[in-house]
Biopython code that builds the backbone (N, CA, C, O; Angstrom):
import numpy as np
from Bio.PDB.StructureBuilder import StructureBuilder

atoms = [
    (1, "MET", "N", (116.476, 106.681, 84.917)),
    (1, "MET", "CA", (116.447, 106.580, 86.313)),
    (1, "MET", "C", (115.117, 107.193, 86.928)),
    (1, "MET", "O", (114.724, 108.310, 86.590)),
    (2, "ASN", "N", (114.536, 106.508, 87.727)),
    (2, "ASN", "CA", (113.275, 106.940, 88.399)),
    (2, "ASN", "C", (113.627, 107.486, 89.785)),
    (2, "ASN", "O", (114.023, 106.743, 90.682)),
    (3, "ILE", "N", (113.475, 108.764, 89.930)),
    (3, "ILE", "CA", (113.854, 109.455, 91.199)),
    (3, "ILE", "C", (112.903, 109.173, 92.375)),
    (3, "ILE", "O", (113.278, 109.361, 93.532)),
    (4, "PHE", "N", (111.651, 108.714, 92.073)),
    (4, "PHE", "CA", (110.684, 108.510, 93.133)),
    (4, "PHE", "C", (110.700, 107.062, 93.672)),
    (4, "PHE", "O", (110.031, 106.750, 94.657)),
    (5, "GLY", "N", (111.482, 106.183, 93.002)),
    (5, "GLY", "CA", (111.665, 104.893, 93.530)),
    (5, "GLY", "C", (110.501, 103.906, 93.120)),
    (5, "GLY", "O", (110.517, 102.740, 93.516)),
    (6, "LYS", "N", (109.598, 104.348, 92.400)),
    (6, "LYS", "CA", (108.422, 103.510, 92.083)),
    (6, "LYS", "C", (108.905, 102.628, 90.815)),
    (6, "LYS", "O", (109.391, 103.128, 89.801)),
    (7, "LYS", "N", (108.720, 101.359, 91.001)),
    (7, "LYS", "CA", (109.001, 100.430, 89.914)),
    (7, "LYS", "C", (108.151, 100.609, 88.716)),
    (7, "LYS", "O", (106.927, 100.654, 88.840)),
    (8, "LYS", "N", (108.736, 100.716, 87.541)),
    (8, "LYS", "CA", (107.954, 100.957, 86.352)),
    (8, "LYS", "C", (107.573, 99.575, 85.796)),
    (8, "LYS", "O", (108.458, 98.743, 85.594)),
    (9, "GLU", "N", (106.301, 99.312, 85.547)),
    (9, "GLU", "CA", (105.951, 97.996, 84.947)),
    (9, "GLU", "C", (106.516, 97.906, 83.536)),
    (9, "GLU", "O", (106.566, 98.863, 82.763)),
    (10, "THR", "N", (106.944, 96.648, 83.264)),
    (10, "THR", "CA", (107.537, 96.406, 82.019)),
    (10, "THR", "C", (106.471, 96.212, 80.880)),
    (10, "THR", "O", (105.345, 95.790, 81.143)),
    (11, "ASP", "N", (106.858, 96.528, 79.633)),
    (11, "ASP", "CA", (105.905, 96.381, 78.577)),
    (11, "ASP", "C", (106.248, 95.043, 77.763)),
    (11, "ASP", "O", (105.554, 94.704, 76.804)),
    (12, "ALA", "N", (107.246, 94.373, 78.152)),
    (12, "ALA", "CA", (107.587, 93.057, 77.504)),
    (12, "ALA", "C", (108.170, 92.133, 78.442)),
    (12, "ALA", "O", (108.838, 92.525, 79.399)),
    (13, "VAL", "N", (107.925, 90.826, 78.183)),
    (13, "VAL", "CA", (108.422, 89.744, 78.985)),
    (13, "VAL", "C", (108.860, 88.562, 78.005)),
    (13, "VAL", "O", (108.544, 88.529, 76.816)),
    (14, "GLN", "N", (109.595, 87.639, 78.628)),
    (14, "GLN", "CA", (109.950, 86.447, 77.947)),
    (14, "GLN", "C", (108.956, 85.347, 78.041)),
    (14, "GLN", "O", (108.529, 85.016, 79.147)),
    (15, "LEU", "N", (108.568, 84.769, 76.968)),
    (15, "LEU", "CA", (107.749, 83.568, 77.078)),
    (15, "LEU", "C", (108.708, 82.464, 76.358)),
    (15, "LEU", "O", (108.731, 82.358, 75.132)),
    (16, "GLY", "N", (109.401, 81.749, 77.117)),
    (16, "GLY", "CA", (110.375, 80.766, 76.622)),
    (16, "GLY", "C", (111.432, 81.595, 75.977)),
    (16, "GLY", "O", (111.956, 82.506, 76.618)),
    (17, "LYS", "N", (111.771, 81.339, 74.768)),
    (17, "LYS", "CA", (112.781, 82.087, 74.006)),
    (17, "LYS", "C", (112.320, 83.301, 73.326)),
    (17, "LYS", "O", (113.108, 84.013, 72.703)),
    (18, "TYR", "N", (110.948, 83.586, 73.435)),
    (18, "TYR", "CA", (110.431, 84.750, 72.629)),
    (18, "TYR", "C", (110.211, 85.908, 73.594)),
    (18, "TYR", "O", (109.595, 85.712, 74.642)),
    (19, "PRO", "N", (110.721, 87.173, 73.259)),
    (19, "PRO", "CA", (110.324, 88.340, 73.919)),
    (19, "PRO", "C", (108.947, 88.688, 73.340)),
    (19, "PRO", "O", (108.727, 88.663, 72.129)),
    (20, "VAL", "N", (108.061, 89.002, 74.234)),
    (20, "VAL", "CA", (106.686, 89.351, 73.756)),
    (20, "VAL", "C", (106.156, 90.586, 74.484)),
    (20, "VAL", "O", (106.265, 90.752, 75.699)),
    (21, "GLU", "N", (105.573, 91.435, 73.640)),
    (21, "GLU", "CA", (104.993, 92.727, 74.274)),
    (21, "GLU", "C", (103.740, 92.354, 75.008)),
    (21, "GLU", "O", (102.976, 91.491, 74.575)),
    (22, "VAL", "N", (103.531, 93.027, 76.148)),
    (22, "VAL", "CA", (102.305, 92.855, 76.885)),
    (22, "VAL", "C", (101.110, 93.447, 76.061)),
    (22, "VAL", "O", (101.158, 94.609, 75.657)),
    (23, "ALA", "N", (100.156, 92.722, 75.845)),
    (23, "ALA", "CA", (99.063, 92.963, 74.884)),
    (23, "ALA", "C", (98.211, 94.175, 75.375)),
    (23, "ALA", "O", (97.892, 94.249, 76.562)),
    (24, "LYS", "N", (97.845, 95.115, 74.479)),
    (24, "LYS", "CA", (96.782, 96.071, 74.671)),
    (24, "LYS", "C", (95.533, 95.451, 74.260)),
    (24, "LYS", "O", (95.427, 94.944, 73.144)),
    (25, "LEU", "N", (94.483, 95.467, 75.191)),
    (25, "LEU", "CA", (93.246, 94.845, 74.754)),
    (25, "LEU", "C", (92.334, 95.775, 74.006)),
    (25, "LEU", "O", (91.568, 96.536, 74.596)),
    (26, "THR", "N", (92.426, 95.702, 72.691)),
    (26, "THR", "CA", (91.479, 96.530, 71.886)),
    (26, "THR", "C", (90.167, 95.850, 71.754)),
    (26, "THR", "O", (90.070, 94.663, 72.066)),
    (27, "PRO", "N", (89.123, 96.544, 71.299)),
    (27, "PRO", "CA", (87.952, 95.828, 71.026)),
    (27, "PRO", "C", (87.928, 94.473, 70.230)),
    (27, "PRO", "O", (87.161, 93.544, 70.482)),
    (28, "ALA", "N", (88.874, 94.490, 69.232)),
    (28, "ALA", "CA", (89.041, 93.317, 68.451)),
    (28, "ALA", "C", (89.673, 92.175, 69.284)),
    (28, "ALA", "O", (89.264, 91.023, 69.144)),
    (29, "LYS", "N", (90.627, 92.470, 70.115)),
    (29, "LYS", "CA", (91.257, 91.420, 71.075)),
    (29, "LYS", "C", (90.248, 90.987, 72.069)),
    (29, "LYS", "O", (90.147, 89.799, 72.378)),
    (30, "TRP", "N", (89.467, 91.950, 72.601)),
    (30, "TRP", "CA", (88.346, 91.573, 73.627)),
    (30, "TRP", "C", (87.400, 90.505, 72.988)),
    (30, "TRP", "O", (87.023, 89.548, 73.664)),
    (31, "LYS", "N", (87.011, 90.667, 71.671)),
    (31, "LYS", "CA", (86.124, 89.737, 71.056)),
    (31, "LYS", "C", (86.804, 88.451, 70.925)),
    (31, "LYS", "O", (86.155, 87.429, 71.149)),
    (32, "GLN", "N", (88.087, 88.375, 70.574)),
    (32, "GLN", "CA", (88.828, 87.011, 70.422)),
    (32, "GLN", "C", (89.041, 86.388, 71.816)),
    (32, "GLN", "O", (89.030, 85.167, 71.974)),
    (33, "LEU", "N", (89.238, 87.279, 72.841)),
    (33, "LEU", "CA", (89.461, 86.809, 74.159)),
    (33, "LEU", "C", (88.148, 86.003, 74.743)),
    (33, "LEU", "O", (88.202, 84.904, 75.295)),
    (34, "PHE", "N", (87.015, 86.737, 74.518)),
    (34, "PHE", "CA", (85.798, 86.185, 75.038)),
    (34, "PHE", "C", (85.352, 84.892, 74.280)),
    (34, "PHE", "O", (84.724, 84.003, 74.856)),
    (35, "LEU", "N", (85.713, 84.826, 72.928)),
    (35, "LEU", "CA", (85.448, 83.578, 72.322)),
    (35, "LEU", "C", (86.327, 82.475, 72.777)),
    (35, "LEU", "O", (85.917, 81.315, 72.741)),
    (36, "ALA", "N", (87.516, 82.773, 73.205)),
    (36, "ALA", "CA", (88.463, 81.737, 73.776)),
    (36, "ALA", "C", (88.103, 81.313, 75.194)),
    (36, "ALA", "O", (88.435, 80.206, 75.616)),
    (37, "LEU", "N", (87.452, 82.158, 75.902)),
    (37, "LEU", "CA", (86.977, 81.801, 77.271)),
    (37, "LEU", "C", (85.773, 80.881, 77.183)),
    (37, "LEU", "O", (84.690, 81.276, 76.752)),
    (38, "ASP", "N", (85.995, 79.629, 77.607)),
    (38, "ASP", "CA", (84.998, 78.636, 77.499)),
    (38, "ASP", "C", (84.647, 78.079, 78.903)),
    (38, "ASP", "O", (83.536, 78.213, 79.414)),
    (39, "LYS", "N", (85.661, 77.462, 79.462)),
    (39, "LYS", "CA", (85.445, 76.703, 80.748)),
    (39, "LYS", "C", (85.792, 77.480, 81.991)),
    (39, "LYS", "O", (85.218, 77.227, 83.051)),
    (40, "ILE", "N", (86.734, 78.440, 81.895)),
    (40, "ILE", "CA", (87.272, 79.085, 83.033)),
    (40, "ILE", "C", (86.125, 79.709, 83.937)),
    (40, "ILE", "O", (86.100, 79.508, 85.151)),
    (41, "PRO", "N", (85.250, 80.420, 83.327)),
    (41, "PRO", "CA", (84.213, 81.184, 84.275)),
    (41, "PRO", "C", (83.472, 80.103, 85.051)),
    (41, "PRO", "O", (83.246, 80.336, 86.239)),
    (42, "SER", "N", (83.054, 78.907, 84.504)),
    (42, "SER", "CA", (82.291, 77.986, 85.145)),
    (42, "SER", "C", (83.200, 77.265, 86.223)),
    (42, "SER", "O", (82.731, 76.866, 87.288)),
    (43, "LEU", "N", (84.503, 77.128, 85.883)),
    (43, "LEU", "CA", (85.461, 76.510, 86.847)),
    (43, "LEU", "C", (85.650, 77.376, 88.008)),
    (43, "LEU", "O", (85.800, 76.845, 89.108)),
    (44, "ILE", "N", (85.662, 78.652, 87.891)),
    (44, "ILE", "CA", (85.882, 79.625, 88.982)),
    (44, "ILE", "C", (84.633, 79.417, 89.865)),
    (44, "ILE", "O", (84.746, 79.181, 91.067)),
    (45, "LEU", "N", (83.534, 79.503, 89.293)),
    (45, "LEU", "CA", (82.297, 79.364, 90.053)),
    (45, "LEU", "C", (82.198, 78.048, 90.906)),
    (45, "LEU", "O", (81.677, 77.998, 92.020)),
    (46, "GLN", "N", (82.774, 76.972, 90.231)),
    (46, "GLN", "CA", (82.689, 75.632, 90.962)),
    (46, "GLN", "C", (83.636, 75.763, 92.169)),
    (46, "GLN", "O", (83.310, 75.303, 93.263)),
    (47, "VAL", "N", (84.756, 76.362, 91.978)),
    (47, "VAL", "CA", (85.756, 76.349, 92.996)),
    (47, "VAL", "C", (85.262, 77.279, 94.167)),
    (47, "VAL", "O", (85.430, 76.952, 95.341)),
    (48, "ILE", "N", (84.688, 78.372, 93.822)),
    (48, "ILE", "CA", (84.105, 79.347, 94.811)),
    (48, "ILE", "C", (83.013, 78.782, 95.536)),
    (48, "ILE", "O", (82.887, 79.141, 96.707)),
    (49, "SER", "N", (82.183, 77.947, 95.048)),
    (49, "SER", "CA", (81.015, 77.362, 95.628)),
    (49, "SER", "C", (81.334, 75.947, 96.143)),
    (49, "SER", "O", (80.412, 75.273, 96.604)),
    (50, "ALA", "N", (82.595, 75.454, 96.090)),
    (50, "ALA", "CA", (82.911, 74.079, 96.654)),
    (50, "ALA", "C", (82.804, 74.100, 98.138)),
    (50, "ALA", "O", (83.047, 75.094, 98.823)),
    (51, "PRO", "N", (82.407, 72.885, 98.616)),
    (51, "PRO", "CA", (82.306, 72.731, 100.066)),
    (51, "PRO", "C", (83.733, 72.908, 100.599)),
    (51, "PRO", "O", (84.709, 72.531, 99.951)),
    (52, "LYS", "N", (83.824, 73.503, 101.823)),
    (52, "LYS", "CA", (85.210, 73.758, 102.450)),
    (52, "LYS", "C", (85.997, 72.546, 102.533)),
    (52, "LYS", "O", (87.216, 72.584, 102.368)),
    (53, "THR", "N", (85.344, 71.425, 102.789)),
    (53, "THR", "CA", (86.126, 70.101, 102.879)),
    (53, "THR", "C", (86.661, 69.553, 101.594)),
    (53, "THR", "O", (87.534, 68.686, 101.550)),
    (54, "ALA", "N", (86.066, 70.126, 100.496)),
    (54, "ALA", "CA", (86.481, 69.601, 99.132)),
    (54, "ALA", "C", (87.141, 70.730, 98.274)),
    (54, "ALA", "O", (87.271, 70.600, 97.057)),
    (55, "PHE", "N", (87.568, 71.888, 98.981)),
    (55, "PHE", "CA", (88.025, 73.041, 98.187)),
    (55, "PHE", "C", (89.219, 72.692, 97.412)),
    (55, "PHE", "O", (89.251, 73.016, 96.225)),
    (56, "TYR", "N", (90.246, 72.044, 97.966)),
    (56, "TYR", "CA", (91.550, 71.693, 97.302)),
    (56, "TYR", "C", (91.384, 70.715, 96.150)),
    (56, "TYR", "O", (92.005, 70.918, 95.107)),
    (57, "PRO", "N", (90.588, 69.676, 96.281)),
    (57, "PRO", "CA", (90.330, 68.821, 95.171)),
    (57, "PRO", "C", (89.661, 69.613, 93.968)),
    (57, "PRO", "O", (89.976, 69.397, 92.798)),
    (58, "TYR", "N", (88.755, 70.503, 94.336)),
    (58, "TYR", "CA", (88.021, 71.244, 93.295)),
    (58, "TYR", "C", (89.057, 72.195, 92.635)),
    (58, "TYR", "O", (89.010, 72.379, 91.419)),
    (59, "LEU", "N", (89.912, 72.751, 93.344)),
    (59, "LEU", "CA", (90.842, 73.691, 92.880)),
    (59, "LEU", "C", (91.866, 73.039, 91.947)),
    (59, "LEU", "O", (92.191, 73.585, 90.892)),
    (60, "VAL", "N", (92.384, 71.838, 92.356)),
    (60, "VAL", "CA", (93.295, 71.074, 91.516)),
    (60, "VAL", "C", (92.662, 70.644, 90.236)),
    (60, "VAL", "O", (93.316, 70.666, 89.193)),
    (61, "ASN", "N", (91.327, 70.226, 90.269)),
    (61, "ASN", "CA", (90.625, 69.869, 89.078)),
    (61, "ASN", "C", (90.458, 70.977, 88.114)),
    (61, "ASN", "O", (90.550, 70.813, 86.898)),
    (62, "ALA", "N", (90.197, 72.173, 88.719)),
    (62, "ALA", "CA", (89.891, 73.312, 87.948)),
    (62, "ALA", "C", (91.113, 73.800, 87.149)),
    (62, "ALA", "O", (91.034, 74.207, 85.990)),
    (63, "ILE", "N", (92.270, 73.724, 87.880)),
    (63, "ILE", "CA", (93.653, 74.045, 87.308)),
    (63, "ILE", "C", (93.956, 73.142, 86.153)),
    (63, "ILE", "O", (94.389, 73.535, 85.070)),
    (64, "ASP", "N", (93.688, 71.871, 86.480)),
    (64, "ASP", "CA", (93.958, 70.844, 85.398)),
    (64, "ASP", "C", (93.210, 71.089, 84.106)),
    (64, "ASP", "O", (93.742, 71.079, 82.996)),
    (65, "ILE", "N", (91.903, 71.314, 84.353)),
    (65, "ILE", "CA", (90.985, 71.592, 83.131)),
    (65, "ILE", "C", (91.300, 72.982, 82.500)),
    (65, "ILE", "O", (91.374, 73.155, 81.284)),
    (66, "GLY", "N", (91.464, 73.882, 83.362)),
    (66, "GLY", "CA", (91.658, 75.378, 82.836)),
    (66, "GLY", "C", (92.880, 75.660, 82.263)),
    (66, "GLY", "O", (92.994, 76.667, 81.564)),
    (67, "LEU", "N", (93.986, 74.779, 82.493)),
    (67, "LEU", "CA", (95.345, 75.136, 81.971)),
    (67, "LEU", "C", (95.435, 75.203, 80.506)),
    (67, "LEU", "O", (96.197, 76.032, 80.009)),
    (68, "ASP", "N", (94.718, 74.398, 79.735)),
    (68, "ASP", "CA", (94.717, 74.330, 78.321)),
    (68, "ASP", "C", (94.129, 75.689, 77.870)),
    (68, "ASP", "O", (94.618, 76.296, 76.917)),
    (69, "GLU", "N", (93.073, 76.156, 78.572)),
    (69, "GLU", "CA", (92.416, 77.297, 78.156)),
    (69, "GLU", "C", (93.327, 78.601, 78.365)),
    (69, "GLU", "O", (93.336, 79.550, 77.582)),
    (70, "ILE", "N", (94.087, 78.509, 79.527)),
    (70, "ILE", "CA", (95.023, 79.571, 79.850)),
    (70, "ILE", "C", (96.102, 79.566, 78.855)),
    (70, "ILE", "O", (96.543, 80.665, 78.518)),
    (71, "VAL", "N", (96.588, 78.528, 78.343)),
    (71, "VAL", "CA", (97.616, 78.429, 77.289)),
    (71, "VAL", "C", (97.011, 79.038, 76.070)),
    (71, "VAL", "O", (97.677, 79.875, 75.459)),
    (72, "GLU", "N", (95.887, 78.728, 75.671)),
    (72, "GLU", "CA", (95.288, 79.297, 74.428)),
    (72, "GLU", "C", (95.040, 80.836, 74.580)),
    (72, "GLU", "O", (95.194, 81.573, 73.606)),
    (73, "ILE", "N", (94.680, 81.293, 75.726)),
    (73, "ILE", "CA", (94.560, 82.743, 75.933)),
    (73, "ILE", "C", (95.809, 83.422, 75.803)),
    (73, "ILE", "O", (95.874, 84.482, 75.180)),
    (74, "THR", "N", (96.906, 82.843, 76.396)),
    (74, "THR", "CA", (98.161, 83.408, 76.421)),
    (74, "THR", "C", (98.690, 83.447, 74.914)),
    (74, "THR", "O", (99.279, 84.439, 74.483)),
    (75, "ALA", "N", (98.467, 82.402, 74.198)),
    (75, "ALA", "CA", (98.844, 82.331, 72.791)),
    (75, "ALA", "C", (98.084, 83.334, 71.958)),
    (75, "ALA", "O", (98.669, 83.898, 71.032)),
    (76, "LEU", "N", (96.840, 83.590, 72.221)),
    (76, "LEU", "CA", (95.998, 84.555, 71.491)),
    (76, "LEU", "C", (96.528, 86.036, 71.770)),
    (76, "LEU", "O", (96.673, 86.835, 70.845)),
    (77, "LEU", "N", (96.808, 86.355, 73.099)),
    (77, "LEU", "CA", (97.335, 87.622, 73.441)),
    (77, "LEU", "C", (98.758, 87.860, 72.999)),
    (77, "LEU", "O", (99.075, 88.965, 72.558)),
    (78, "SER", "N", (99.595, 86.914, 73.091)),
    (78, "SER", "CA", (101.087, 87.101, 72.850)),
    (78, "SER", "C", (101.523, 86.853, 71.292)),
    (78, "SER", "O", (102.525, 87.383, 70.811)),
    (79, "GLY", "N", (100.745, 86.078, 70.638)),
    (79, "GLY", "CA", (101.143, 85.714, 69.266)),
    (79, "GLY", "C", (102.049, 84.631, 69.215)),
    (79, "GLY", "O", (102.536, 84.370, 68.115)),
    (80, "VAL", "N", (102.418, 83.846, 70.348)),
    (80, "VAL", "CA", (103.242, 82.775, 70.472)),
    (80, "VAL", "C", (102.382, 81.541, 70.245)),
    (80, "VAL", "O", (101.275, 81.490, 70.781)),
    (81, "GLU", "N", (102.823, 80.538, 69.481)),
    (81, "GLU", "CA", (102.028, 79.387, 69.187)),
    (81, "GLU", "C", (101.619, 78.589, 70.521)),
    (81, "GLU", "O", (102.493, 78.404, 71.368)),
    (82, "ALA", "N", (100.475, 78.170, 70.705)),
    (82, "ALA", "CA", (99.990, 77.513, 71.875)),
    (82, "ALA", "C", (100.814, 76.256, 72.167)),
    (82, "ALA", "O", (101.075, 76.012, 73.345)),
    (83, "GLU", "N", (101.233, 75.464, 71.234)),
    (83, "GLU", "CA", (101.891, 74.314, 71.389)),
    (83, "GLU", "C", (103.266, 74.636, 71.956)),
    (83, "GLU", "O", (103.713, 73.914, 72.847)),
    (84, "TYR", "N", (103.981, 75.693, 71.491)),
    (84, "TYR", "CA", (105.243, 76.066, 72.066)),
    (84, "TYR", "C", (105.065, 76.425, 73.562)),
    (84, "TYR", "O", (105.821, 75.993, 74.431)),
    (85, "ILE", "N", (104.032, 77.230, 73.800)),
    (85, "ILE", "CA", (103.758, 77.634, 75.192)),
    (85, "ILE", "C", (103.513, 76.454, 76.067)),
    (85, "ILE", "O", (104.021, 76.401, 77.187)),
    (86, "ARG", "N", (102.772, 75.530, 75.610)),
    (86, "ARG", "CA", (102.423, 74.284, 76.381)),
    (86, "ARG", "C", (103.696, 73.461, 76.675)),
    (86, "ARG", "O", (103.807, 72.862, 77.745)),
    (87, "GLU", "N", (104.703, 73.429, 75.683)),
    (87, "GLU", "CA", (105.865, 72.522, 76.012)),
    (87, "GLU", "C", (107.095, 73.354, 76.489)),
    (87, "GLU", "O", (107.948, 72.778, 77.164)),
    (88, "GLU", "N", (107.228, 74.590, 76.199)),
    (88, "GLU", "CA", (108.416, 75.254, 76.394)),
    (88, "GLU", "C", (108.367, 76.410, 77.526)),
    (88, "GLU", "O", (109.416, 76.765, 78.065)),
    (89, "VAL", "N", (107.234, 76.939, 77.843)),
    (89, "VAL", "CA", (107.135, 78.124, 78.642)),
    (89, "VAL", "C", (106.718, 77.692, 80.077)),
    (89, "VAL", "O", (105.798, 76.894, 80.256)),
    (90, "GLY", "N", (107.387, 78.217, 81.033)),
    (90, "GLY", "CA", (107.068, 77.943, 82.433)),
    (90, "GLY", "C", (105.801, 78.747, 82.872)),
    (90, "GLY", "O", (105.468, 79.842, 82.419)),
    (91, "THR", "N", (105.152, 78.021, 83.829)),
    (91, "THR", "CA", (103.930, 78.556, 84.320)),
    (91, "THR", "C", (104.109, 79.941, 84.975)),
    (91, "THR", "O", (103.193, 80.762, 84.938)),
    (92, "ASP", "N", (105.326, 80.210, 85.593)),
    (92, "ASP", "CA", (105.672, 81.474, 86.154)),
    (92, "ASP", "C", (105.685, 82.500, 85.075)),
    (92, "ASP", "O", (105.217, 83.617, 85.294)),
    (93, "GLU", "N", (106.199, 82.180, 83.917)),
    (93, "GLU", "CA", (106.141, 83.187, 82.806)),
    (93, "GLU", "C", (104.771, 83.503, 82.246)),
    (93, "GLU", "O", (104.470, 84.637, 81.874)),
    (94, "ILE", "N", (103.942, 82.459, 82.197)),
    (94, "ILE", "CA", (102.535, 82.569, 81.681)),
    (94, "ILE", "C", (101.842, 83.543, 82.731)),
    (94, "ILE", "O", (101.231, 84.530, 82.322)),
    (95, "ILE", "N", (101.935, 83.275, 83.997)),
    (95, "ILE", "CA", (101.327, 84.052, 85.152)),
    (95, "ILE", "C", (101.804, 85.453, 84.976)),
    (95, "ILE", "O", (101.005, 86.374, 84.805)),
    (96, "GLU", "N", (103.167, 85.640, 85.018)),
    (96, "GLU", "CA", (103.595, 87.073, 84.842)),
    (96, "GLU", "C", (103.119, 87.765, 83.630)),
    (96, "GLU", "O", (102.740, 88.930, 83.751)),
    (97, "TYR", "N", (103.090, 87.160, 82.417)),
    (97, "TYR", "CA", (102.481, 87.768, 81.275)),
    (97, "TYR", "C", (100.953, 88.159, 81.524)),
    (97, "TYR", "O", (100.536, 89.281, 81.235)),
    (98, "LEU", "N", (100.248, 87.291, 82.007)),
    (98, "LEU", "CA", (98.818, 87.563, 82.228)),
    (98, "LEU", "C", (98.578, 88.674, 83.282)),
    (98, "LEU", "O", (97.692, 89.517, 83.145)),
    (99, "THR", "N", (99.424, 88.624, 84.345)),
    (99, "THR", "CA", (99.360, 89.605, 85.355)),
    (99, "THR", "C", (99.606, 91.021, 84.831)),
    (99, "THR", "O", (98.902, 91.989, 85.117)),
    (100, "LEU", "N", (100.705, 91.039, 84.014)),
    (100, "LEU", "CA", (101.085, 92.346, 83.434)),
    (100, "LEU", "C", (100.059, 92.815, 82.453)),
    (100, "LEU", "O", (99.836, 94.021, 82.349)),
    (101, "THR", "N", (99.422, 91.935, 81.729)),
    (101, "THR", "CA", (98.284, 92.291, 80.813)),
    (101, "THR", "C", (97.122, 92.892, 81.565)),
    (101, "THR", "O", (96.525, 93.877, 81.131)),
    (102, "VAL", "N", (96.778, 92.239, 82.793)),
    (102, "VAL", "CA", (95.675, 92.818, 83.568)),
    (102, "VAL", "C", (95.991, 94.244, 84.043)),
    (102, "VAL", "O", (95.147, 95.140, 84.010)),
    (103, "LYS", "N", (97.341, 94.424, 84.519)),
    (103, "LYS", "CA", (97.739, 95.770, 85.070)),
    (103, "LYS", "C", (97.806, 96.777, 83.918)),
    (103, "LYS", "O", (97.285, 97.882, 84.070)),
    (104, "LYS", "N", (98.423, 96.454, 82.769)),
    (104, "LYS", "CA", (98.512, 97.359, 81.608)),
    (104, "LYS", "C", (97.157, 97.884, 81.208)),
    (104, "LYS", "O", (96.979, 99.058, 80.883)),
    (105, "ASN", "N", (96.189, 96.949, 81.243)),
    (105, "ASN", "CA", (94.897, 97.361, 80.724)),
    (105, "ASN", "C", (93.938, 97.732, 81.818)),
    (105, "ASN", "O", (92.762, 97.977, 81.551)),
    (106, "ARG", "N", (94.393, 97.779, 83.008)),
    (106, "ARG", "CA", (93.653, 98.239, 84.174)),
    (106, "ARG", "C", (92.269, 97.549, 84.267)),
    (106, "ARG", "O", (91.213, 98.173, 84.372)),
    (107, "LEU", "N", (92.369, 96.286, 84.221)),
    (107, "LEU", "CA", (91.170, 95.450, 84.094)),
    (107, "LEU", "C", (90.346, 95.586, 85.441)),
    (107, "LEU", "O", (89.116, 95.540, 85.414)),
    (108, "ASP", "N", (91.040, 95.749, 86.596)),
    (108, "ASP", "CA", (90.322, 95.941, 87.829)),
    (108, "ASP", "C", (89.466, 97.098, 87.794)),
    (108, "ASP", "O", (88.276, 96.996, 88.092)),
    (109, "SER", "N", (90.030, 98.279, 87.423)),
    (109, "SER", "CA", (89.192, 99.461, 87.391)),
    (109, "SER", "C", (88.160, 99.457, 86.245)),
    (109, "SER", "O", (87.090, 100.053, 86.371)),
    (110, "GLN", "N", (88.470, 98.823, 85.194)),
    (110, "GLN", "CA", (87.422, 98.585, 84.079)),
    (110, "GLN", "C", (86.260, 97.830, 84.632)),
    (110, "GLN", "O", (85.119, 98.204, 84.362)),
    (111, "ALA", "N", (86.468, 96.831, 85.361)),
    (111, "ALA", "CA", (85.384, 96.005, 85.932)),
    (111, "ALA", "C", (84.433, 96.839, 86.806)),
    (111, "ALA", "O", (83.208, 96.764, 86.716)),
    (112, "LYS", "N", (85.081, 97.625, 87.642)),
    (112, "LYS", "CA", (84.309, 98.574, 88.459)),
    (112, "LYS", "C", (83.585, 99.615, 87.744)),
    (112, "LYS", "O", (82.481, 99.991, 88.138)),
    (113, "ASN", "N", (84.167, 100.111, 86.685)),
    (113, "ASN", "CA", (83.482, 101.118, 85.860)),
    (113, "ASN", "C", (82.276, 100.599, 85.108)),
    (113, "ASN", "O", (81.231, 101.237, 84.976)),
    (114, "VAL", "N", (82.508, 99.374, 84.618)),
    (114, "VAL", "CA", (81.382, 98.710, 83.908)),
    (114, "VAL", "C", (80.233, 98.358, 84.823)),
    (114, "VAL", "O", (79.063, 98.455, 84.450)),
    (115, "LYS", "N", (80.601, 97.931, 86.077)),
    (115, "LYS", "CA", (79.542, 97.643, 87.017)),
    (115, "LYS", "C", (78.783, 98.840, 87.440)),
    (115, "LYS", "O", (77.598, 98.723, 87.750)),
    (116, "SER", "N", (79.429, 100.063, 87.475)),
    (116, "SER", "CA", (78.762, 101.293, 87.726)),
    (116, "SER", "C", (77.819, 101.695, 86.723)),
    (116, "SER", "O", (76.899, 102.456, 87.023)),
    (117, "LEU", "N", (77.979, 101.210, 85.440)),
    (117, "LEU", "CA", (77.105, 101.559, 84.351)),
    (117, "LEU", "C", (75.904, 100.738, 84.320)),
    (117, "LEU", "O", (74.909, 101.141, 83.717)),
    (118, "LEU", "N", (75.921, 99.524, 84.972)),
    (118, "LEU", "CA", (74.798, 98.754, 85.017)),
    (118, "LEU", "C", (73.669, 99.184, 85.812)),
    (118, "LEU", "O", (73.923, 99.823, 86.833)),
    (119, "PRO", "N", (72.434, 98.935, 85.507)),
    (119, "PRO", "CA", (71.360, 99.438, 86.347)),
    (119, "PRO", "C", (71.385, 98.761, 87.751)),
    (119, "PRO", "O", (71.711, 97.580, 87.871)),
    (120, "LYS", "N", (71.047, 99.506, 88.759)),
    (120, "LYS", "CA", (71.012, 98.885, 90.125)),
    (120, "LYS", "C", (69.812, 98.014, 90.317)),
    (120, "LYS", "O", (68.703, 98.380, 89.925)),
    (121, "LEU", "N", (69.991, 96.981, 90.855)),
    (121, "LEU", "CA", (68.848, 95.986, 91.170)),
    (121, "LEU", "C", (68.062, 96.523, 92.441)),
    (121, "LEU", "O", (68.653, 96.880, 93.460)),
    (122, "GLU", "N", (66.725, 96.550, 92.304)),
    (122, "GLU", "CA", (65.885, 96.869, 93.432)),
    (122, "GLU", "C", (65.917, 95.689, 94.419)),
    (122, "GLU", "O", (65.921, 94.530, 94.004)),
    (123, "LYS", "N", (65.941, 95.994, 95.729)),
    (123, "LYS", "CA", (65.919, 95.048, 96.736)),
    (123, "LYS", "C", (64.427, 94.856, 97.226)),
    (123, "LYS", "O", (64.170, 94.055, 98.125)),
]
sb = StructureBuilder()
sb.init_structure("model")
sb.init_model(0)
sb.init_chain("A")
sb.init_seg("    ")
for serial, (resi, resn, name, xyz) in enumerate(atoms, 1):
    if name == "N":
        sb.init_residue(resn, " ", resi, " ")
    sb.init_atom(name, np.array(xyz, "f"), 0.0, 1.0, " ", f" {name:<3s}", serial, name[0])
structure = sb.get_structure()
């Protein structure tokens, strides 16, 4: 029982019929993750830089193309076969798993800390 009323983040979720632990991103997992990231970074840039009148078509296209990569990343982190995820796991489950992975590994604060280590560009 948590007397402060703060919801405790879960360390495991269901991906279809499989209970999976939310991944801890070790240096070895980071290497595998970056090898798996292929199209998503460029798709994000395309959506961000899309003309306002064409934003939604760009977004739909990016989701269509990036979905396979998201499935592969989820499989890599969870240990569940990609084909099973593609055919049996809901997108809500995938999003929940990836969101909890980001939270567990504090990727938002990690990004800020890494940015602070980089040299400042002169203006």
